[in-house]
C-alpha positions as CSV (number, residue, x, y, z in Angstrom):
1,M,0.2,-0.3,-0.2
2,D,1.3,3.3,-1.1
3,L,-0.2,6.6,0.5
4,R,0.5,10.3,-0.5
5,I,1.7,12.6,2.7
6,F,2.7,15.9,2.7
7,Q,4.0,18.1,5.8
8,V,2.4,21.3,6.0
9,A,3.0,24.3,8.5
10,A,0.1,25.8,9.4
11,F,-0.9,29.7,10.7
12,T,2.5,31.2,9.4
13,D,4.2,32.7,6.2
14,Q,7.2,31.6,7.4
15,S,9.5,28.5,7.0
16,F,10.2,26.4,10.0
17,G,7.2,28.4,11.5
18,G,3.9,27.8,12.8
19,N,2.3,24.2,13.4
20,P,3.3,21.3,11.2
21,A,0.8,18.7,10.5
22,A,0.8,15.7,8.4
23,V,-1.8,15.2,6.0
24,I,-2.9,12.0,4.1
25,P,-5.3,12.3,1.3
26,L,-7.3,8.9,1.0
27,D,-9.6,7.4,-1.5
28,E,-11.3,5.2,1.2
29,W,-11.0,5.2,4.9
30,I,-8.3,2.4,5.9
31,D,-8.1,1.1,9.6
32,D,-8.1,3.0,12.2
33,S,-5.1,1.3,14.1
34,L,-3.2,1.7,10.9
35,M,-3.9,5.4,10.9
36,Q,-3.0,6.2,14.5
37,K,0.7,4.2,14.0
38,I,1.2,6.4,11.0
39,A,0.3,9.5,13.6
40,A,2.6,7.8,16.0
41,E,5.1,7.3,13.2
42,N,4.8,10.7,12.1
43,N,5.4,12.1,15.6
44,L,4.0,15.6,14.8
45,S,1.3,16.9,16.9
46,E,-1.5,15.9,14.8
47,T,-1.7,13.8,11.3
48,A,-5.0,14.7,9.3
49,F,-6.8,12.1,7.1
50,F,-9.6,12.6,5.0
51,V,-11.5,11.3,2.1
52,P,-13.8,12.5,-0.2
53,V,-17.4,12.3,0.1
54,S,-19.3,14.8,-2.6
55,D,-18.2,17.5,-5.1
56,G,-16.4,20.1,-2.4
57,E,-17.2,17.8,0.3
58,W,-14.4,15.8,2.4
59,H,-14.9,13.6,5.3
60,I,-11.8,14.5,7.5
61,R,-9.8,12.6,10.9
62,W,-7.5,13.9,13.0
63,F,-4.8,11.8,15.4
64,T,-2.1,12.7,17.7
65,P,1.0,10.3,18.1
66,A,-1.1,8.8,20.9
67,V,-5.1,9.1,20.0
68,E,-8.0,10.6,18.0
69,V,-9.1,13.6,18.8
70,P,-12.4,15.8,17.7
71,L,-11.3,18.9,16.4
72,C,-7.9,19.8,15.3
73,G,-7.4,23.3,13.9
74,H,-3.9,23.7,12.1
75,A,-4.5,20.3,10.4
76,T,-7.5,21.6,9.1
77,L,-6.0,24.7,7.7
78,A,-3.4,22.3,6.4
79,S,-5.8,20.2,4.9
80,A,-7.4,22.8,2.8
81,A,-3.9,23.5,2.0
82,V,-3.2,20.1,0.4
83,I,-6.9,20.2,-1.3
84,D,-5.7,23.7,-3.1
85,A,-2.3,23.2,-4.0
86,K,-2.4,19.3,-4.6
87,L,-5.8,18.1,-5.7
88,T,-5.9,21.7,-7.4
89,H,-9.5,22.0,-6.3
90,E,-10.8,25.7,-7.2
91,D,-14.3,25.9,-5.8
92,W,-14.6,27.7,-2.6
93,P,-15.2,27.4,0.5
94,I,-15.3,23.8,1.2
95,T,-17.0,21.4,3.7
96,L,-15.2,19.4,6.0
97,Q,-17.6,16.6,8.0
98,S,-16.3,15.9,11.2
99,A,-16.4,14.7,14.6
100,S,-17.0,18.4,15.8
101,G,-19.9,18.7,13.1
102,P,-19.5,20.3,9.5
103,L,-16.7,22.6,9.0
104,S,-15.9,25.1,6.6
105,V,-12.6,26.3,4.9
106,D,-12.8,29.3,2.4
107,K,-9.8,31.5,0.7
108,D,-9.2,35.2,1.3
109,G,-6.2,35.4,-1.2
110,D,-3.1,33.4,0.0
111,A,-4.8,32.8,3.6
112,Y,-7.1,30.5,4.5
113,V,-10.0,31.3,6.7
114,L,-11.8,28.3,8.9
115,D,-14.9,28.4,10.5
116,L,-15.3,26.1,13.5
117,P,-17.6,25.5,16.3
118,A,-17.2,28.4,19.5
119,N,-16.4,26.6,22.7
120,K,-16.9,29.8,25.2
121,P,-15.4,28.6,28.4
122,Q,-16.6,28.9,32.3
123,A,-15.1,29.3,35.5
124,V,-13.6,26.1,37.2
125,D,-12.0,25.3,39.8
126,L,-8.3,23.6,38.9
127,P,-7.1,20.1,40.3
128,T,-5.1,20.1,43.3
129,G,-1.1,21.1,42.6
130,F,-1.9,22.0,39.2
131,E,-0.5,25.9,40.0
132,T,2.4,23.5,41.3
133,A,2.7,21.4,37.8
134,L,2.2,24.5,35.6
135,G,5.0,26.3,37.6
136,A,2.9,29.8,38.1
137,A,0.2,31.0,40.0
138,V,-3.4,31.6,38.4
139,S,-5.5,34.7,38.5
140,E,-8.3,32.9,37.0
141,A,-9.2,29.6,35.4
142,H,-11.7,28.6,32.8
143,I,-12.8,25.4,31.1
144,G,-14.1,25.2,27.8
145,G,-15.3,21.8,26.7
146,D,-12.5,19.7,27.9
147,I,-9.7,22.4,27.3
148,Y,-8.8,24.1,30.4
149,L,-7.5,28.0,30.3
150,V,-5.7,29.8,32.8
151,V,-5.2,33.8,32.9
152,L,-1.6,34.8,33.5
153,P,-0.9,38.6,34.4
154,D,1.1,39.4,31.4
155,E,3.0,37.9,28.2
156,A,5.8,37.4,30.0
157,S,4.5,35.3,32.8
158,V,2.8,33.0,29.7
159,A,6.5,32.9,28.0
160,A,8.5,31.4,30.9
161,L,6.3,28.8,31.6
162,Q,8.5,25.6,32.3
163,P,5.7,23.2,33.2
164,D,6.0,19.7,34.8
165,F,4.5,18.0,31.9
166,A,4.7,14.6,34.0
167,A,2.9,15.8,36.4
168,L,0.1,18.2,34.5
169,G,-0.2,15.1,32.4
170,T,-1.5,13.0,35.5
171,M,-3.8,16.1,35.8
172,I,-5.8,17.3,32.9
173,E,-6.9,14.9,30.3
174,H,-6.9,17.2,27.2
175,G,-5.1,20.1,27.5
176,V,-5.0,23.5,29.1
177,I,-4.3,27.3,27.8
178,A,-2.3,29.4,29.5
179,T,-3.1,32.9,28.2
180,A,-2.6,36.8,28.9
181,K,-3.0,40.1,26.9
182,G,-0.6,40.7,24.6
183,D,2.3,43.3,24.2
184,E,2.1,43.8,20.6
185,V,-1.3,41.4,19.4
186,D,-4.4,41.2,21.4
187,F,-3.8,37.9,23.4
188,V,-0.7,35.5,23.6
189,S,-1.3,31.7,24.5
190,R,1.0,28.7,24.9
191,F,-1.3,25.1,25.1
192,F,0.0,22.2,26.8
193,A,-1.7,18.3,26.1
194,P,0.8,16.0,28.0
195,G,-2.2,13.6,28.4
196,L,-2.8,13.5,24.4
197,G,1.6,12.7,23.7
198,I,1.9,16.6,23.2
199,D,3.7,18.4,26.0
200,E,3.6,21.4,23.8
201,D,1.2,22.1,20.7
202,P,3.2,25.2,18.6
203,V,-0.1,26.2,17.5
204,T,-3.2,25.3,18.2
205,G,-6.8,25.9,16.3
206,A,-8.8,24.4,19.2
207,A,-7.6,26.7,21.9
208,H,-8.6,29.3,19.7
209,C,-12.2,28.5,19.7
210,V,-11.9,28.6,23.3
211,L,-9.6,31.8,23.2
212,T,-11.6,33.7,20.9
213,P,-15.0,34.0,22.7
214,F,-13.1,34.6,25.7
215,W,-11.4,37.6,25.1
216,S,-13.8,38.6,22.6
217,E,-15.8,39.3,25.8
218,R,-13.1,40.6,27.9
219,L,-11.4,43.2,25.2
220,G,-15.2,44.2,23.9
221,K,-14.2,42.9,20.2
222,K,-15.3,41.0,17.4
223,K,-11.9,40.9,15.5
224,M,-8.5,40.2,17.0
225,E,-5.2,39.3,16.5
226,A,-3.5,36.7,18.4
227,R,0.2,35.0,18.6
228,Q,0.7,32.0,20.2
229,I,4.0,32.4,21.7
230,S,5.8,28.4,21.2
231,S,9.2,28.4,20.2
232,R,8.0,28.1,16.5
233,V,5.5,31.1,16.6
234,G,2.0,30.7,15.3
235,L,0.1,34.0,14.2
236,L,-3.7,33.9,13.7
237,E,-6.6,36.8,12.9
238,C,-9.8,35.5,14.8
239,E,-13.2,36.6,14.9
240,D,-16.1,35.6,17.5
241,L,-19.3,35.1,15.5
242,G,-21.3,34.1,18.6
243,D,-21.8,30.3,18.3
244,R,-18.6,30.4,15.9
245,V,-15.5,31.6,15.3
246,K,-13.5,32.2,12.3
247,L,-9.4,32.0,12.4
248,R,-7.2,33.1,9.4
249,G,-4.3,32.1,8.6
250,Y,-1.6,30.7,6.0
251,A,-0.1,27.8,5.3
252,V,3.9,26.9,4.2
253,F,4.4,23.2,2.4
254,F,7.9,21.6,3.8
255,L,7.5,18.1,2.0
256,A,6.0,15.6,0.0
257,G,6.3,12.1,0.1
258,V,4.6,8.6,-0.3
259,I,4.4,6.0,2.3
260,E,5.2,2.5,1.8
261,I,3.6,-0.3,3.5
């Protein structure tokens, strides 16, 4: 069996920036266990697989090295770039059926615009020992779906975090966002998900489904600029639409190849 594979950095216009995702177009689904093994072998935060449903519509699934997840923004953007540049699809927007419902992606010049479900967070108490594991005092805590969001005093505090990932992974099943107002953008963040096999995700679309409604209400703005300040750095333009969010970003191709099984 030969499978095409592409590696695409999402939410960046620079090589070696943003969040790299593996994208594997399929004609029909292969076994779930094989997709999980391929994702583990790729050892990227996410590997996306998709199959055609009809003209302009695909079914998409996402796997970390450890588990399948219900939503991944950066690998969705990377998949749209593959559909655009490698499958030469010309009619936009496109629809992607997923475990999180129908998603759409449109083109805006050289950028891609994701339409994803919003996940407005609610205040929550943190597990005992969480601040020690994170390595910082938290001013407030929220949860959106299964993603925790903790607010720190400033951008420098977010940048300085050095979590105990082993301890954090025992407390948080999915992931946690650390966020603060930005110095040069509206807000910054970092995302940690050791329970999913990802100590730190470079740029996280699903996290911005939580961050966008949170900061929109806090800042009184519908359109915002965001930066995920991992070592690779990601740039996103976010828009709060109530029950949906729009995330705009670029994609850069890194490699193309064939998986031989």
